[in-house]
N, C-alpha and C positions, 0 to 999 in steps of 0.2 A: 348722738355724736356721729355715728356712721352716716346718717342722712346728710349732716352738714358737710362731711368730708366728700361725699358723692356730689353734693350740690356745687361745692367749690371746684371739684374736679371737672364736672360737666361745664360749668361756666368758664373756667380757665381754658379748657380745650376748645370751646366754641369761639371764645374771643380770639385766642391765639391762631387757631386754624382759619377763622374767618378773615383775620387781618393778613395772615401769611398767603392765603390764596384768594385775595379779594378780586383778582382779575379772572379767576376761573371758578365760577359758582358750582359747577358740576363736581369739580375736584374737591372743593371745600365741603360740600354736602356728603360726599362719599367718605371723606376722612372723619367728619364729625360723627356720622352713623357708626363707623367702625370703632371710633374712640369711646363712644357712649355704650355701645352694645358689648364691647369687650374691653373693660377698663384696663388700662396700662398696656396690655397686649395689643388691643385694637388700635391704640394710639401709635404703636410701633409698626403695625402691618403696612400701612401706606408707605413707610420708609423703604421697606423691602421691595415693594412693587413699583416704586417711583421711577427707577431707572428704566425698566422695561416699558412702563406706561408712557414715559416721555419719548423713548426711542420709537415706539409704535406711532405716537403722535407726530413725531418729527418726520417719519416716513410718509404719513398721510399729508402733512403740510408740504413736504417736498414734491409729492405727486401733484398736489393742488397748484403749487407754484409753477411746475412744468406745464401743466395744462393751461394755466393762465397765460404763461409766456407764449405758448403756441397760439392761443386765441388772439393775443395782442398782435402777433406777426400777421395773422390772417386779416385782422381789422385794419392794420396799418398799410396793407397792400394797396397800391394805386391801380393795379390791374387785377381785380379779384378772380377773373376767369383763369389767369395764368397760374396763380398760386393754388387755386382750387384743384387744378389738374395735378400739380406737384404734390399736394397734400393728401387728397382723397383718392385719386385714381392712380397716383404714382406713375403716370405715363409721361415720359420726358419727350415732349414734342419740340422739334427744333425751332420752329417759329416762335412759340411762347418763350423759350429759353432766351432767344435773341432779344425779345422784348423785355424780359426780366433783367437782363444785363445792361440794356441801354436806357430803360425808362424808369424802372421801379426804384424804390428807396433802398438804402443799404441793407436793411434786414432781409428784404426779399431777395436781393442779389445773392447774399450769403447763403440764404436758405436754399435757393435754386442750385448753387454750386455744391452744397453739402448733399442734396438729393441726387445731383448728377454723379457725384463720386460713388454713390451706392449702385449706380447702373453700370452697364457695359460702356465705359468711357470711349472705347474705340469708335462707337457709332456717333459720337459727338466731339470728335477731335477738332473739327473746324471751330466749334463753339468754344472749346477750351482755349484754342489759340487766340481767338478773339478776346476771351476773358483775361488773357495775360496782360493786355494793355489797358485793362479797365482802370479807371481813376481811383477806385477803392482798393487800397493796398491789400486788404484781407482777401477780397475776391480774387485779386491777381495772384496772391500767394497760394490760394486753394488751387487755382488753375495750373500754376507752375508745378506744384507738388503732384497734381494728377497727371500731368504730361510726363514728368520724369518717371513716375511709377509705371505709366503706360508704356513708355519706351523700354523700360527694364523688362517688363513682361513680354513684350513683342520680341526682343532680342533673345531672351531665354527660350521662348517657344520656337522661334525660328531656328536656333541652334539645335534644339532637340529634333525638330522635323528634318533638318538637313542631314543629321546622322541617320535617321530612319530612311530618308530618301536614297542615300548612298547604299544602304543595306538592301533595299528592294525598290527598284524604280518602276515596278509594275503594280504596286499596291495602290489601288484607286483611292482609298481613304486618305492615305499619306499624300498622294498627288493633289487631291482636292484641298486638304488642310494646308499643305505647303504653299500652293498657289494663292490661297486666300490670305495667308499671313504675309507673303511677299507683296501682294497687291496693296495691302494695308500699309505696309512699311514704306513702299515706294511713294504712296500718296500722303504720307504723314507729314512731310516737310522736314523730317529729321536729317535728311541726306543732302550732301552736296552733289553737284552735277555729275562728277566723276564716279562717285559711289553709286549714284542712282542708275547710271548706265550699266555699271557692273551687275547690279541686282536685276536690271532689266533683261539682260541676256540669260541670267539664271531663270527668271520668271517665264520668259518665252519658251525656254527649253522644257520647263516643267509642264507648261500648257500643251506643248506639242506631244509630250508623252501621255498626258491626260486625254487628248483627242484620240490618240492611237488606241488607248484602252477603252474609252467611252466615246465613240463616234457621234452619239446623239447629244453630247454636252454642248448645246448651242452657245451658251455664254462664253465658253472657253475659246471658241472661234473668234468671237467679237473682241475679247480681251487680248488675244494673241495678235490679231490684225492691228489693233490700236497700238500695242507695244512695239511691233515690228516697224510701224510707220514712224513712231517716235525715235526708234534706233536707226531709222533710214535704211532698214533692211527691206527694200522694196520688192525684191524677187521673192523673198520668204513671205512677205505680206500678200503678194499676188497668189502664190501657191495655196496659202491658207484660205484666202477668200474664194478661190475656185473650188477648193475642197468643201468649203462651207456651202456654196451654192449647189454643188453636186449632192451633198448630204441632205440639204433642205431646199429643194427646188420650189417649194410653195411658201417660203418665208421671204417677205419683202426685205427684211433686214439683211439677208444674204446678198440680195441684189445691191442694196444701198452700200453695203460694206465694199463690194467689188467696185462700184462706181467711185467710192471715196478713195480707194487705192489708185485707180486709174487717173483720177483727178490730181492726186498728189504726185503721181509719176509723170503727169502731163501727157498721158497716152490717150489723146482725144478720140481717136478712131475706135479704140477698144472700149472707151467709155460709151460712145454712141451705140456700139454693138450691144453692150450690156443693157443700155437704156431701151433699145428695141425689144430685147428679150423680155424685159420687165413689162413693156406695153402689151406684148402678145400673151403674157402669162394670165392664167385665170384668177390671179390674186386680186382681192378687193383692196385697193390701195388706201392707206391712211392719208391724212392731210399732209404729213411730212413727205411721204413718197410722191404725192400729187404735185407738191411744190417743186420737188427735184425734177420731175418729168417735165413740168411746164417751163421751168427755167431753162433746161437744156434744149427743149423743143424751140423756144424762142431764140436761143443762141444759134441753133442750127439754121433757123429761118433767116436770121440776120446775116449769117455767113453766106448763105446761098444768094441773098440779095446783093451782097458786096461783090460776089463772084460775077453775077450777071451784069452788074453795072461796070 
């Protein structure tokens, strides 16, 4: 009698479990073994472990789906080299980003923007501004959001540095950080002309103090001269350029900066004098400097010919 009961129990469990889990043979066999090995209790054990089992299974499936989705994005890319850099090296190169926004399919554009948002967006502000007008609305939305967040961060950082600057105008680290954030803000395109001029004067003042504290900060001279010329503060630009040349007599950029100032001021005689100094210097000139020297040498020769005739 007991044998018949066990036989009916085993048959019933096998049929019911086999039908219930016909799409998952591994699950079915586990449940049958437990049900047969531990009558009644074994039949209930899978019920207790079912939820956790499926949760773990769902996690595995979710990871698999994510991996598959990433693989599909790579396969669908029309420019594999671009996405390869974004995906494996995570190096956001400006030219590939431009290509991604202009040429690639929608999934690649969006993926490029998402990866860009993880980077220091300030280095790619021009790309973000270009992406704002992208025909894909989602790509455009990402770009607008990134620009707004970037502007918010810049303003907060600038306000904090302005306070530190007023507290100590000789702190080199503060001067360097403040000048960098001002430079970025002025080039961001966030400002109207009037506000940009206002920050321009602040910027050139900070650079002047930085030069006083760190006379060998060559880039500070270059940036200050360029800003002074934009502000049409020609006397200040000339003084900075002369100081730059005095501090770096063997830097061709110092000569070129002074030539640029005199050209803007239309001080041709001073320009020629600086040009002669550059010719006589022991500096090995770059192609850019050679082009400048040849141009003004030809201009000077033409002028002499006109005078003689």
